Structures are given as structure tokens and as C-alpha cells.
N, C-alpha and C positions, 0 to 999 in steps of 0.2 A: 357634757362638753360645752365649751364656751359657746353661748348664744349672742349674736348681734344685739346692741342697744341701738337708739333712733339714730345716734350720731354716727356708728360704724356705718347703717344702712345708707345714712346720707352720703356719706364720704365714698363709698363703693359706686353708689348712683351715679353721683356728679364724677368719678373718675372712667365710669362707662360712658358717658355722655360726652366729655372731652376727649376720651380716644375715637369715639365714632367720628367727630369732627377732624382731629389729626387725621385718621386713614382716609376720610373722604376728601380733604385735600390733597393728601399725597396722591391717592388715585386721579386725581384731576390734573396733575401736576403742579400745582402751587407749592408742594414740598419737595425738595430735591433727596435721593437718598442718603445721603450724609445728615440733613436736617431732620428725617424721620428715623434715621436709626437709632439715637438714644430714647425718642418717644415711645418706638415700640418694643425697647430692649426693657424699658423699666414696666413696661406691662405684659411680660412675659413672652414676647412673639422674635422669634429668629427666623432666619432665612436659611434652610437647609439646602442639602443636596439637590433635591427634586421637588421641594414643597416648603411652604411654611411650617414651622412648629410652633404651637401652643403650651407653652408651661403652666400649670394649674398650681397654685400654691395648696398645699396642705399641712396646715401648722401642726409641728410635732405629730404627724401622721394620722391623725383622728378624723374619721368620717363617719357620719350618720348613712341610714339607709337611705333617707332622703336624696342625699348629696350622690351616692351612689347611683341612682337610677337616673338623677339628672346626667351624672358623667355617661351614663350607659344611652339616653338619649340624643347626647351631643354626639356620641361616636356613631350613633345610628343614623343622624341626620344631616351631621356637617364634615363626618371624616368617613374613613372606610370599614368601619364596623367596630375597631377597638379602642382601647387605649393602652398606654405603657406606663408602668410604675418605676419609679427612678432610686437609686441609690441614697437620695436626700429627702425620700419622703412623700415627694411630689409626682403628679400626673401629667402625661404629654400627650399631646394629639398630633401626630405626624402628618396629616392631610388635609388641613383645613384650608378653604379658600381667603384669601386676604378680603376680600370686598366681605366676608362672613364673620369674620371676627370680632366685629362689635357686638352681633346679634348673640355670637356665643357667650360674649363676657357678658350681656342682658341676661342671658338666660342662667349664667352661675352665680350673677347676685340675687337672683331670686329664692337661692338655696343658702345664702351666705357663704358662696364663695367667690374668689376672684383671682387675677392673675399678677398683681401688684408685686413687683419688687421679686419676681421668681428670675429675673434676668438682670444685666446691667450693673453698673459699680455702685451697689448700695448692699443695704444689710438684707440678706437672703431669706430665704424660709428658716425658722429657729426648729431645731431637730434635737429629738431626746430618744430614750427608750420605748420599744416598740409594749414593753412589757410596765409599762409606768402606771402606777397604782395598783398593780396586782401581784407584781415579783415579791418573791419573800424575804428577797435579801435587801430591799429599799428600804431606806433612811429617811426618807421625807418624796412625796410624790413631786416631781419636778414640773409638771404641767401646770401648776399655777405661775409657775416662775418663767417657764415659755410662755405662756401668754402675756404675762407683763411685759416680758421684753420685746415678743410680737407689738403690741400696744404702744412700746417706745420705740420701736424702729420703725413703723409704718409710715410713712410722709414724713419721716425727722428732716426738718430743711436744710441741717447742718451736714447731713450725713448722705444726700442725695446723689452726690458725684463724687464717691471716695477716689482715691487714686487705681483702686480696683475692688473686683465683687471681694464680700465679705459675707463670712459663714460662723455660727455660733450654734454651739451644742449643749446641751445640760444633761447631766446623769444623775442620778439621785440614788443609785444603788450602789451597795459594794463592788458588785462587776459592772465594769463599763460598757454598758451595750450601745452606747450612741458615739463610740471611737469620738470622742472630745479630744484626741491629743492631734488628729489631723485637723482640726478645724481653726480658722483665724483666731477663736477666741473656745477655749473648752472650760467649761464650769463644773466641778463637781461637789454635790452637797455632802457635806460630812458632820462631823460633831466634833467640838475639842475637849480636849480634858474636862472640862468641866459640863460637858453635855449640851452646850450650845450648838443650835443651829448654824451652819456658815458654810461658802464657798472658799473652794481649792481655785486658784485662777490660772489657768496655762495662756500662753498668747503665742502666736507663731507658727500654729502648725498649717499644715498643707500640703497636697500632693502637685501634679503637674510636672512642669519642665525642672524644677528644681524640690524635690521632697525634702520635707524639714516634718520632726514631730516638736508638739508646742512646748514650750519652754514655761516652767512654774514659775510667776511672777509674784504669786500673794498665797500665803498657804492657808489663811483664814480671812475671810471678809464677811463682816455683819449683813446680813440678807438686808436690811434697811437702806445701805448704802448702794446695793448693786447698780441702779440706774448712774448715780454719779460716776462711781468707778468706771462702768462702760463708756459714759461720757468721756470720761479723762484718756481711755486707751485711744477711742476713736478721735480725739481730737489732735491728739498727739500723732496719729497715723496720717490723719487727712491734711494736717500740717508739714510732715515729713516724710510720706510714702512719695517714692519716685513717681513722677508723671510721664517721664521722658522715654521710657522703655517698658512696653506692659508685661515682657517678661520678668521683670525686676520690680514690678509694684507691689506686688502682694506685702502683707505688714510682716511675713517672715523672713522677708529680707531685709526691714528695718532692723528686727529684731537679731538676728544675725550680725548685721553690720555695726550695732551698738554694743551687744551681747546682754543676755537677760539681767544680768544685775543692774547695768546703767539703763536700759529700758525700763525697768522696774522702778528705778531712782525717780524718772522722768515722769513716771505716770503718778508717784507719789506729789511729786511739787505740784504738777497738774490740777490732781484731786484736791489738794490742798484749797483751792480756789472755789472748789462744788461740794465739798464735804457738807453733811446739814444743811444744803440749800432746798431751792424748791424741789429738785427732782428726789430727795428723800423719799422712801417708799414708806407712808404711813401706814400703822397696822390694819386700821380701818379696810383701807385700799386692798391689801393682800386677803383679807378676810374676805371680802365682795368676790376678789376673783376666784379663790379658794370653794367658794360656794358653788360655781359650776360643777365641781370637781368631786363630788361627793359620791359614796357607794351608792349602786343600785339596789333595787329592792331583792337583795340575797334572800333565798329560803334553807331554811335548816333542813338538812338532809340525814337519813340514818348512815352514816358513813360505812360502817362495817357489813351491811348487807350491801351495800353498792359497791365497795371492794371486792366482795366475794363472789358478785355476779361478772364485774369486768374481768377479774382474774378466769371465771370458767369460758367467757366469751374469747378472751385472748387465748387459752388453751385450745379451742375450739377451731379458731381461725388465725391461723398465722400472719395474713396481710393486715390483720386487725392489731395484732400482738407488736407488728413491726412499725406500724402508724402510730402507737402508742407510746413508743421506744424513741421516734425520731422527730414527731408531729405535736407531742403535747406536751405542756410545760406544765411545772406546781404552780398554785395560784394559793395567795397570802389567806384565802377564806376556805375554809374546811367545806369540802364539797363540791369544790369549783376546780376548773382546770382552764389554761391560756390554751387557745389550740391556733397551730400557723396552718393555713392554707399554702399550700405549695403552688408557685406560677411556674413550675420549669417541667413541664412534661416534655419529654425529646419530641424535637419537631418545631417546639414552639418558641420564639424567642423570649428569653428569662425578662419576666415582667411583664408580658403581653395579657391582656383579658379581653373577649370580646364583649358586645353589648349584652347579649344573651346573658353570660356570665356575669357581670356586674350586676343585673337584674337578678341573677339566681342567688348571688352574694348578700344582697341586700334582702332577699327573702330569708335567707338562713341567719342573719343579723336579726332580726327581727324576731325568729322564732327561738333562737339558740341565746342569743348575747345584748339583749336588751338594745337592740337596734344600731351598735355602732361595730366598727370594725379600725385595725389598726394596718399603716403602710410601715414594712420593715425595710431597714438599710438594706438587707437581702433581695429586694424585688420581691418579697411574697406579701403575703397579708395576714392577719391574727385576730381572731374571735376571742377576745381577752377574759368574757365572763361566761364558761359553758359550765351549766350542770355535768357534775360527773355519772350521774346516771343517765345522760343523755349523750354519751362521746359515742356509742355504737351506732345510733341512729344518726348522729352526724357524720359520720367516717362513712355511712351506706352511703349517705347524700353526695358528699366530698367525692368518694369513689365514682358515683354514676358522672359527675361533672368534671373530672380531673384534676381535681385538688388535692388529691389524697397520696399523691406521690410522697411515700415513705423515706426522703432522702436529705431532710433537714439537717444542715450541719454537716454534710458527706461533701466527696467530690461532687457528685452528682447536682448539688444546690449551687450551681456556678452563679457569679455576679458577672453582667456583660453590658457595657453601652450598646447603644445602637449601631455604632461604628460606620463603616465605609457604605453601607447598604441607605444610610439615609444622612449622615452628619457631614456638611463641606469641610468640616475640619479634619476629618480622620484620614488617616495614612492607609488603613487597611480593614477590612472586613472583620467583626468580630463574633457576628450571630453564626455563620456555620461552622467557626472553630469552636465556639460552645458544644454546636450539635454534633460535631465530628465526636469532641472528646465524650459528651453525653452518650452516645452510640457505642465507642469503644469501650466503655465501662459499663454496660448496660447488666449487671452483674450484681443485684443487691446484698448476695452472700460477703461477695468482693470489696463492696464499698462498707458495710459496715466491718469486714476486717481491718480495712484500713481507718475507720474511725473518724474521729472530728478531722476534717481538714477543709481548708477554703482554698477556692481556685477562683481568681477574679481575671478578668480579660477587659483591656481598654484598647480602642483602634486608634490612639494618637497619645501624645504626652500629656493632654489634657488631663488624663487618667480618670473619666468620667466613671469607670470601671472599676477603680480603686486597686488598680492591679500590683502598686507599691505595697501594698499591707494585705495582700493575699499570701497565706502560705505557699501558694504556687501562684504567682502572677504572668500574666502573658499582655504583652505589649505590641500591638501593630507598627512595623515600620516601614519607610518606604524607601527603596534601595533603585536609583535609577528607574522610577516608575513600576518598579516590580513590589508585589507585598511582601514584607518578610515578618516574623514573628520571634521578639526577642523574649527570652523566659528567665525570670527570677524565683528565686526561694527563700524562705525564712520571713517573710513580712507578716504582721499580727496587726489587728485595728481595735482590742480591749484595753483591759488594763495593763497588759503587757505588750503595748503597741512597739512595733518594729516596722523599721523598712524591710524590704527585700534586697537581697543581692544578686545581681546580674550573673547569670550563671556562663555565658561566651557568647560566641558569634550566635547571629539568629537563624531561623529555620524558615524553607519553604512552607506554604499552609499544608499539603499530604504528609510532612515529617512531625507535624505539632503530636497527635496523637501519640505515636511511636516514643516519640523524648519524653512526654510526661508518663508512658509507662515506665521508661529506663527510669525515671526520677523515683516512682512508686517502688520498683523492685528494688532498689537501693534503700529505701527505707525499710521495705519488709525486712530484708536481709540484715538490716544493721540496728534497728529496734530493740529496744529492751521490754521484758513483759509489761506491759499497760502505757505503755510509752506514746504519747501523740506523733503525728508528723513533726510539729513544732519542737517539741522537747528533743526528739532525735534528733533535728538538723541541730538544734543548738548545741549539743552533746557533742556532734560530729564535725559538725563545719560544713563548709560548702564543697571541699576537694573531692570528697569519695562521689558527689553526685555528678561534679566536673568530669571526674573520671568512667564514671559508667556509659555518661552520655555522650562525650565526643570518642572516646575510644569505641564504642560500638558504632558511631556514625562514620567513622572513617574508613 
């Protein structure tokens, strides 16, 4: 993983010192709320419903065991003993005291972490595929390019106060596991007919009040031009993006207003002044970044004997077999696997981990995965480099810790924002709805029969739970002070990205699990052999689901 140089360390230390002084002035009454707001936001500090919330940057989702231990220390000493992993590969603390936030930031700086640009109208955390570097379908490891973009975006003086927040995701595999279509800029690494590496560029994706999928504006961009092309896009947005209405300020509104073709034309015109300029990526520069993302010290293993033993153990222990099926992913290196740690046991808010669990994960990372952990978009964690011969031993340890729930990719693997329990923007609670659905469908045989199926929950239109792109999406809405839930079906976040369609009128919270049950009954009745929920929905459309839900509700 990338390690700070002295320049990085100096920048982060100076920001810690600067924010400490700003916080002291605010607490002394020398800064008003309005004056302090932009300062705290660009340092990752929100004011939530009941306490401040501090969002920590986890660039492209990669954490070391030392960083996990520091997060555990912060959770224990500055919070209520837990941390929350988000859909954008960050980590949040929901209960810090404002006067202690500068101390937290100083603690983070000691392990090369920070909260810079995790909020505010700037370029946010750069995200990617949680299996980057190990995926069998990978065209190119995107992490060096993520790091290059991170360095470009951090403290960029021209893009510190954009019209609205700005999110960039990069995918390096044939399958898009970074959800690039729902980002302000999505970058897909691929090869042209000549075999040369380049980027496909999408612009204008985003969820929230006006959900849109990104539009392709360039099919192939030579990698050395990445920074200057991003400069051209951001300059255009900074100049013409709306600042009079925050609900219409995202770049997606500008792309829609101009049309993708006209937007692309204007980007090319702006880029003409920047192309081949000082921002061009030199071969030596990207080579320097790549050296931080080399392979760990893999060991060759007698694969045949290992696989025979795994098969024997799976035959003997059904729970182990289920875990292998759902939580273990192929690895490009023979003899290794990537393992997903489920953070979705029933009764625990999705993405929440205690201080003790964070320390236990750090121990596991050091013993099983070269000391590294990945954060996923689904609010889980990944040990990316596990020997296959160690899978059974790891499973037994994960099971004891509560991380071996074998539901990855099923209805039980719910994405859920903190909702009304924490967020001051939320219209309704999300966490109790997630738990109610998990309890209603707490039958692994049934979940496995349903197959791959995503269910996402957001407590408001800001869509932090990505409800628009869940196969089933749930949105909390406020109706005259009462909490209701609107249901959508047909969304997807990967290579076949799609926005869900609203089923109809919303429901009271107690009705939601039964509504989900009727949607699933319709799917089971209508599916063809081997069809996923999404495939069935795309074949039959929304009407059968509507008829089932509202006819029975009447």
C-alpha cells in the first residue's frame, strides 16, 4: 500500500495544527457557525442529530493492520466503542466530542490517516474495486491510478470550493465492482484494438434527489493524459455548475442540461489548452507510484492436495461449505483466495464494528493476509491474500468473531445508511428496517434459493444507502411527521448499472418485511431456471410486482 513521504506527513501535520486552532477559535466564540461550517466540512466533521460525526478517509478502501488498531484505539477512547464502515470505503465515528476531534486527527496522522476532503464541496475519497490487484478478471491494477488521482485532488487549490461535492471511482476489471456509473466521474481501464491501455471516461453519474447514470464522453484516453483531462472536466464544472440551488448543483445536472455530446465537445476544447502540459503523467511518476502496489511474498503451494482437503472439510461441515460458496472469491494467484468478512450479523447495524473486533481483524490480517484489509462498497471487509490451505482455520476464527455469516451477495447482505438514528438529514430510520428484514428472512436455504440479490436502504433522498441501484431499494420518506418507506425494484450498480423503478405508494415500517416477501414470492413464481432476480425483473417488468404487492395489501 502507499506510504507517506515527508511531504505527505508535513501536509497532514500542518492540517491537524490548522484545524486545532480553528476549533479552539470556534469553541471560544471567535468563529460563528457559518464561518466554522466550511472549515469543519473539509476536515470531515459533520453535526449529526445527536452528536458530531467524523468521517475518516480510506483511500481506495485499503487499510493496514496498524491503522485498524489505531481506529480501534480511537473508538475505545474517543467514541462509544465502535466504528462504522460506509458505502464509499470510508470509516465514520458517530460520537466524538468536538473539543477532542483535533486530538483524534493527530492520532490518525501518526498512522498515515486523515479526514481531509471527506466532506464539503470538493473532490472526495477516490474509490475502486475491493478486489483490485487480485481479481481474476483484472485488466490493470487501478490502485496506482487511484493514488495518482488522490494526490492530484488533495489540496487542489482550484477545486477546493466546487458547486457541490464530487466523487470519482476507477475500475480496472472486466466486471465493474466500483460502481463507476453512479459517480461524478467514472473511469474504466481497458485496452484498445492495438492492446494499448487507456481509460473510458463517464461523467454525470450520481444518486440523491435526481438519480442519473454517467454518460460516456470519451471511449479511450491515453493514461498519461489522465490528470489534464480531469482538470478540463473540473474546470468546466467549476465555471458553469449551478451555485444558486444545491439540489441542482451536481455535475450531472450540467451534463443533462447540455447533453453528453455537447459536454464532451466543451471538455475537449478546454483540454486543448492543457494537453501535454505540466500535468501530463510521466512514465517515471506512475512507475514510482506502482512500486507501492507490488505483489506480497506469495508462496507456491501443492494445489491439488489443498483442494482435496478443502473438499473433504466442506463435505464434513455444511457451514464451512456455505461460507466457501458465498464469502470466498477466486484469486489470480494459484493457491490463494480473497475472503469477505461479513459485517451483517442480525441485530448489528450493517457496517458497524467494535473496537475489540477491529483489533481482532488486525490480528487476522497479519496472520493470514500480509497485514492488509480492504473496505467494500457493501459495508463489509476483505482479506485479499489468504492461502487456500488456511481457509478452514480462518473460517473457524471468523465464526467465533461473528464475521462468517455466509450471506455475501444475498438478501441478507443489506446495504444501509445510519438513517434517522443518527443523521440530521434523514426522514426515517434505516437500521431497524434492515434488522426487521434480516429477521424475516433468517433462513439460509431460502436465501440461497433466491440467489444473488441486493437490497439497499436509505433514510432520505441523499441516497447514502444507494437505494436507487439495489435490486430492491427502500427509501425512508416523511409524510406529515410520520415515517413511511417507498419501495423500488430493478436497480443495479455494476457493469449493467440501472436505476430502480418506484413500485407505488409507500408503506408503514411494520408493513415493509411483508411487502418484500410479496416481491420475492412474485420473483420465485415468475423466474425461469437459473434466472437472478434482476434478470426476471428485466424480462417481466414491474407490473407483476405491483399487482402482487398492492392487490394483497388492499
